C-alpha positions in Angstrom: 123.5 74.1 103.3 126.8 72.9 101.8 128.9 69.8 101.9 132.6 69.5 101.1 133.9 66.1 100.0 137.6 65.6 100.0 139.0 62.4 98.6 142.4 61.2 99.7 144.4 58.3 98.1 145.3 56.9 101.5 145.4 57.7 105.2 148.9 59.2 104.8 147.6 62.0 102.6 144.6 62.6 105.0 146.9 62.7 108.0 149.2 65.2 106.2 146.2 67.4 105.8 145.8 67.4 109.6 149.6 67.9 110.2 150.1 71.3 111.7 153.5 71.6 109.9 151.5 71.7 106.6 149.1 74.4 107.9 150.0 76.7 105.1 149.4 74.3 102.2 145.9 75.7 101.3 147.1 79.3 101.4 150.5 78.9 100.0 151.3 81.8 97.7 148.8 84.2 99.2 149.8 87.4 100.9 149.5 87.8 104.7 146.6 90.3 104.2 144.8 87.8 101.9 145.2 85.0 104.3 144.1 87.1 107.3 141.0 88.4 105.5 140.0 85.0 104.1 140.3 83.2 107.4 138.5 85.9 109.3 135.7 86.0 106.8 135.4 82.2 106.5 134.7 81.7 110.2 131.9 84.2 110.1 130.4 82.7 106.9 130.2 79.0 107.9 130.2 76.6 110.8 131.6 73.0 110.5 129.0 70.7 112.0 130.5 67.3 111.3 133.6 65.6 110.0 133.2 62.0 109.1 135.5 59.6 107.3 134.2 57.3 104.6 135.7 54.3 103.0 134.8 54.1 99.3 133.6 50.6 98.8 132.7 50.5 95.1 130.9 52.5 92.4 130.4 52.9 88.7 130.8 56.0 86.5 133.4 58.5 87.4 132.0 61.3 89.6 135.4 63.0 89.9 135.8 63.4 86.1 132.3 63.5 84.7 130.7 65.9 87.2 130.3 69.6 86.3 128.9 72.6 88.2 125.1 72.3 87.9 125.0 68.5 88.3 122.8 67.1 91.1 123.7 64.5 93.7 121.2 62.3 95.5 122.7 61.2 98.8 121.0 58.4 100.8 122.1 57.7 104.3 121.6 54.0 105.0 121.4 52.3 108.4 122.1 48.5 108.5 121.9 46.2 111.6 125.0 44.2 112.5 123.0 41.1 111.7 122.3 42.3 108.1 125.7 43.9 107.4 127.3 41.1 105.4 124.2 40.4 103.4 123.7 44.0 102.6 127.2 44.5 101.4 127.0 41.4 99.2 123.7 42.7 97.8 125.2 46.1 97.0 128.2 44.5 95.3 125.8 42.4 93.2 124.2 45.6 91.9 127.5 46.9 90.4 126.8 45.4 86.9 123.2 46.7 87.0 124.4 50.2 87.8 127.0 50.0 85.1 124.2 49.3 82.6 122.2 52.2 84.0 125.1 54.6 83.6 125.5 53.3 80.0 121.8 53.9 79.5 122.1 57.5 80.7 119.9 57.1 83.8 122.6 58.7 86.0 126.3 59.7 85.7 127.6 57.6 88.6 126.7 55.5 91.6 128.9 55.2 94.6 128.8 53.4 97.9 130.8 54.7 100.8 131.0 53.0 104.2 131.3 55.2 107.2 134.7 54.5 108.9 134.7 57.3 111.6 131.4 58.9 112.5 130.5 61.9 114.6 126.8 61.0 114.4 126.1 64.7 114.4 124.2 64.2 111.1 122.5 60.9 112.3 123.6 57.4 112.9 124.1 55.6 109.6 126.5 53.1 108.1 126.6 53.8 104.4 126.3 56.8 102.1 125.0 55.9 98.7 125.3 58.6 96.0 123.9 59.0 92.5 125.1 61.9 90.3 122.6 63.3 87.7 123.2 65.8 84.9 120.0 67.8 85.7 117.3 68.3 88.3 114.6 66.6 86.3 116.6 63.3 86.1 117.4 63.5 89.8 113.8 64.1 90.8 112.5 61.4 88.5 114.9 58.8 90.0 114.4 59.9 93.6 110.6 59.8 93.3 110.6 56.4 91.6 109.4 57.5 88.2 112.6 56.0 86.8 114.5 53.0 88.2 117.0 50.3 87.2 114.4 47.5 86.6 115.2 47.2 82.9 119.0 47.0 83.6 118.4 44.5 86.4 116.4 42.3 84.0 119.2 42.6 81.5 121.9 41.5 84.0 119.8 39.0 85.9 117.2 37.7 83.3 115.9 34.9 85.6 115.6 37.1 88.7 112.5 39.0 89.8 113.2 42.7 90.3 110.2 43.2 92.8 111.5 40.3 94.9 115.0 41.8 94.8 113.7 45.2 95.9 111.8 43.6 98.8 114.9 41.9 100.0 116.9 45.2 99.7 114.3 47.1 101.7 114.3 44.4 104.4 118.1 44.6 104.8 118.4 48.3 105.4 116.7 51.5 106.5 117.0 54.8 104.7 117.3 57.3 107.5 117.7 60.3 105.2 117.9 61.5 101.7 119.2 64.8 100.4 119.4 66.2 96.9 122.3 68.6 96.4 123.3 70.8 93.5 127.0 71.0 92.7 127.9 74.7 92.8 131.7 74.6 92.8 134.3 72.1 91.8 138.1 72.2 92.3 140.8 69.9 91.2 
């Protein structure tokens, strides 16, 4: 239904969010009646099903600045065996200049790789969350269905490499256990 992504500059800020002495930070400035009604209503409107912690590994574009309400996010949940972990991370890192070219070409707004640091496994057992931000549904669907890809950008960055061979290697290193396409409906600072 909905996902909330909170980014913290470090573990200190994240821990402060869990610190009970700072319980009033999100409601600071509201009246007791406003607090009471919003907390009561919130618990009847939603259920938190999982809280995982991710370590941002790398990315291109700036999802925090360039995204606007109405953008779309393609989220891929990636499972990698322990034997393939190092090779997969190196492969992802090698894609960074390709993805930079794709952002410049307007194929998507940003690409981000997050490694799961603490997992509840409520939403499945996976190791990485790879996200692509798009400015509209048509672009998101075209990319997620394979109608558009980064083959031209790959050839520009690695002119002597074969894109099909690279994709075969990428597919052999990981398993996509789930993909979701989300629309950004609200954004806060």
